[in-house]
N, C-alpha and C positions, 0 to 999 in steps of 0.2 A: 740214471745217466750212463748206461752201459754202452759199450761199443762192440763192433764186430770182433776186433782183436783186443785182448787184455792190454790195457795201456795204463801205466802208473799215474798218468795225469787224469784220466777219466774216472775218477772216484769222487763221490759226494764230499768226502772229508777234504780231499785236495782242492776241489772247487771252492769250498767254503773258506779254507785257510788262505789259499792264494787270492781269493776274492777280497778278503780282509786286507791282505798286503796291498792289493790294488787300491782299496779304499784309503789306506794310509798314504799312498802316492798321490791320490786325488784330493786329499782332505783340505789342504791349504787353499787350493783353487775353489773348492766347493764352499768354503766359509769365508772366502775373500771379502765379500761385501761387509760382513760383520767385523772381521779383523781390521780392515782398513778404516772402517768407521770409528772403531775404538782407538786405533793408532792416531787418527787425525785429531781426535778429542784429547788424547793423553799428551801428545807431543806438539799440538797446535800446528799440524801440517796442512799445507795447501794442496789443491788438486794437482799441481805440477809435481810436487814432491811425492805425492801418492802414486802418480803415474810413473815416476822414476823407480819407486820401490816395486811396482808391478813389473816394470821392465827388467829389473834385476832378478826377480824371482823367476820370470819366464826364461830369461837367458840361462840361469843356472839349471832350470828344469830341462831345457832343450839341449844344452851342451852335454849334460850327463846322460841324457837319453841317447845322444849321438855317440858319446864315448863308450856306451855300454856294448857297442859292437866289438870292442877290443877284449872285454873281460866277462861278459855275461855267460859265455859257454865254458869259461876256464876256471872260474871261481865258484865255490860252493854257494848255491842259492840261499841257503840259510845264513851264511856269513854276510852275503850282500845285503839281505834284508835287515839283519841285526845292526850292522854298521851304519847303513843308511838311515834307519829309524833313530838310532842314537844321535846321529848328526842333527837330524831335524829336532829332536827333543832338546838337545843342548842349545840350539839356536833359539828355539821358542822360549825356553826358560831364561836365556841370557837377556831377553827383552825386559824381564822383570827388573834388571839393574838400571833401566832407563838410559840406554846409550845415546850417543850423539847421532845426528842424522847420517853422518858418514859411516859410522859403525853399523847403524841400522840398515843401511844400503847393503853392506857386506853380509850382514846376518840374513837378509832376505835372499841374497844370491846363494848363500850356502844352504839355507833351508830349501830353496827351490832345487838345488842340485841333489839334495837328499831325496826329495819327493820324486824328482825325475828318475833317479836310479831305481826307486821302488816301482814306479809305473812301468819303466822299461823291463824290469824283471818280471812283473806280472804279465806283460804282453808276451814275453818269451815263454813263460810257463803255460799259459793258455794256448799259445800258438802251437805247442807240441801235442795238443789234443788230436784224437782221430776224428773228432766231430767239431771242427773249429767254429762253425756258426753257432751251434748250441753252447759251446764253451764261452765264446765271447759275449753272447747274449746274457748268460749267467753272470759273467764278470762285470759287464757294464751295469747290470741291475744291482748286484750286491754292493759294488763300490759306491753307489749313489746313496745308499741307505744311511750310513754313518753321517755323511755330510748333511743330509736332510734332517736327521735327528738333532744334530748340533745347531742347525739353523733355527730350530724351535726351542731347544733347551737353553742355549746360551743367553738369549735376550730375556727369556721368561724366568728361568730357575737359577741360573748361575750368576750373571752380571748384576742383577738387583741385590744379591746377597754378598757376593765376594768381589765384585767389581772387576776391573781390568786384569788384575793378577789372577783372579779366579778363572777368568776366561783362558789365560795362557796355560795355567796348570791343567785345566780340563782338556785343552788341545794336546798337551804333552802326554797326559794319561791315555788319551785316545790313540795317539801314535804308538804308545807302548803296547796297548791291548791289541792293536791291529797288525803292527809291524814285527813284533817279537813273540808275543804269547802263542800265536798259532803255528810257529815254525816247526814244531814237532810233526805236523801233518803235511809239510811241504817237502817234496823230494829234494835230495841233495843236488842231484844233477839230472840231465836229460839223456834219453836214449836216442835223440834225434840225430846226432852225428853218426851213430852206427847205422841207422836207417838210410841216411843220405849217402853213405859210402857206396850203395848199390846203383846210384844214378850215373848215367853217362854224361859226357860233356854236352851232347846234343840235348839231353833232357833239361840240363841247367839252362841252356840258351833258349829253349822253347818257353820255359816258365818265367824267366826273368821279366819280360815285358808285363806279364800279369801282375807281378808284385809291384812294379813301378806305377802301373795304372791304378791299382787299388790304393797305393799310398797317395797318389795325386788326388784320387776321389775323396779320400779321408781328409786330406789337407784342405781342399777347396770347400768341402761340406762344413768342416769345423770352423773355417774362416767366416762363412756365412752365418753359422749359428752364433758364434761369439759376437758378431757384428750387431745382432739384435739382443742377445742375452744381456750385454753390458748396459743397454738402454731400456730394458723392458719395464723397469719401474718408472722411468721418466715418461715413457709412452703413456702409462696409466695416469700419471699425475697431470699430464698435459690436458687430459679431458676431464679433470676434476675428481678422480678417484682418490680416496684417503690412503695415506701411507700404510696404515695397519691392514686395510682391506687388500691392498696390493701385496703386502708381505704374506698374508694368508694364502692368496692365490698362488704366489710363487712357491711357497712351501709345499702346497698340495701338488703343484705342477712338477716339483722336484721328485716327489714320490711317484708320480705318474711316469716321469722319465725312467725311473727304475723299473716300473712295470713294463715299459716298452722293451727293455732288455730281456726281462724274464719271458715275455711273450715271444720275442724273437728266438729265444732259447727253446721254447716248447715247439715252435713251428719248424725250426731247422730248415731242411731242404725239402719238406713235404710239398711245398708249392713251387719248387724251383728256386733259383737264386734271384732272378731279375724282377719277376712280378711283385713279390712282397715289398721290395724296396721302391719300385715305381709307384705302387699304391700309397705307401706311407709318405713319400715325397710329395705326391699330389695332395694328400691331406694336409701336409705341412704348409704348402703354398696357399691352400684355402685358409688355414689359420693365420698366415701372414696378411692376407687380404682382410680378414676380420679385424686384425689388430690395427690395420691402417684405416678402417672405415667404422670402427665400433662407436656406438652411441649409448651403450648401456653396460652395466657390469656383466650381464649374461654373455654378451658378445665378446667382451674382453676375456672372460674366463674360458670360453670355448676356443677363442683364438690362441690364447696362451697354452692351453692344454694340448691342442693339436700340434703346436710348435714344439713344445717340450717333449711330448711323447715320441716324436720322430728321432730324437738324438741317439739314444741308446739302441733303438731298433735298427736304424740305418748303419751305424758303426759296427754292430754285430756282424753284418753281412760284408761290409767293406774290409774289416779286419779279418773276417773269417776266410774269405777267398785269398787274401794276402798270405795268411798263415799256411793254408793248404798248399800253395804253389811256391812258397819260399823254401826251396830244397834244403838250404843250409840251416834254416831256422834262425838266422841272425838278423835279417832285415826287418822282421816283424817288430823288433824292439823300437824301430823308428816311428812306431805309432805314438810314442811319447813326444818325439820331435814335432809330429803333426799337431798334437794337442797344444804344445807351447807356442808354436808358430801361429796357429789359428787364434790363440788367446792374445797374442801380441799384435798381429796385423788386422784382425777383424774389427776390434773396437776403434783402432786408429783410422781405418778407412771409413768406417761408419760415422765416426765423429766428424770427419771432414765433409762427408755427404750431408749430414744433418745441418751443419752450419751453413752450407751453401743452398741446399734444396729442401730441407725439412725431413721429418721422420719417414715420410713415404719413400724417399730415395733409399734410405737404409733398408727398409723392408723389401724394396725391389731388388736391391743388391743381394740380400740374403736369399731371395727366391732364385735369382740368377745363379748364385753359387750352387744351390741345390740341383738345378737343372744341369749345370756343367758337371757336377759330381756324378749325377746319374748317367750322363753320357760316357764319362770315363769308366765308371763301374760297368756299364753295359758292354763297352769294348773289352774289358777284362773278362766278362762272362762269356762273350762270343769266342774269345781266344781259348778260354778253358774248355769250352765245348769242342772246339776243333782238336785240341790235344787229346781229349778223352776218346774222340772218334778215331783218332790216328793210332793211338797206342794199344798194344795188346797187353794182357796181364803178364807181369814179369818185370823185367828191367825197365826202370823209368816209370813204373806205375805210380799213380798219385799217392802221396803219403797216407791220406785218410783211408785209402782202399787196401793198404798193406795188412 
């Protein structure tokens, strides 16, 4: 993973360490179905209460992601990761004391805040890469692996032996191993502000619309993805598939989602920016059609795989162009806000559509989101090409070309 110019971010050791930090930031979201299932059973919570806990976690995640604009470039990256990880660990272990629902609501908000800070930090670290598409592809791939492993290990090896408390301790240990142990290989700070100092005001103005278009694309795409992800198990059950069969399919699909990130990392810009994303979104829409029409396990598996594969692949490119043209290097952290907002609004919109019109409406909504996201991303790519044609090497050159 070498780059044209020596960059402290573009090292395998940094990619792996920062990828684990990113995995810590995404961990609670990735294991949310198991965590909420266990909380519902332990505390006798209803669906409305679980929904409120999810809202609290996503609010904390999004607010800290937004607040990171104020400090992510000013405070040591290692300090941010260590303190955020310790906050999440403390909140997860506090649940062992079996708090009231009101206290649990606050716990989830604070745990979400800690993971939001970790995810925003990882977005910033990878955004400083000289090869952002490759960097974000690797990030999105590696951050998915720990969650996929826990989705398999927790119900099979941990909870049957150590129960609810064992699950919480395992999550806390995972946060320690991913958010604190790898920090020796994470740079303390970035060189991005030094590089950005050579940009003119005109260069800032030309690039800013690309950043906002890519953020819009990421937000709309994630909203559509979360709209289906939240109900993917119910879609399978609706046509008679067994829960254990669906669980296996989703676990495998989660791993394939990681593979999508790694494949995006290996492709990079070899085929350009737009065509790979357009091809994968087309495949995703085919998968959504199969999920809506499936009459067998095979078609459900193919539909789910095509749908899940697209997630990390597409985000690698939308986050990548955002990072490359974000001159200050600050706005890329808003990717964490896109994730939390998508997780909050997607299922809410989808649930309303399902109640009124059925599951096919939710699948159509997801496909429409992907098409709109592709259009916004395409507009960002066109503008980036205009800038590259207009500029000469030197002042205002694209960060990845320096």
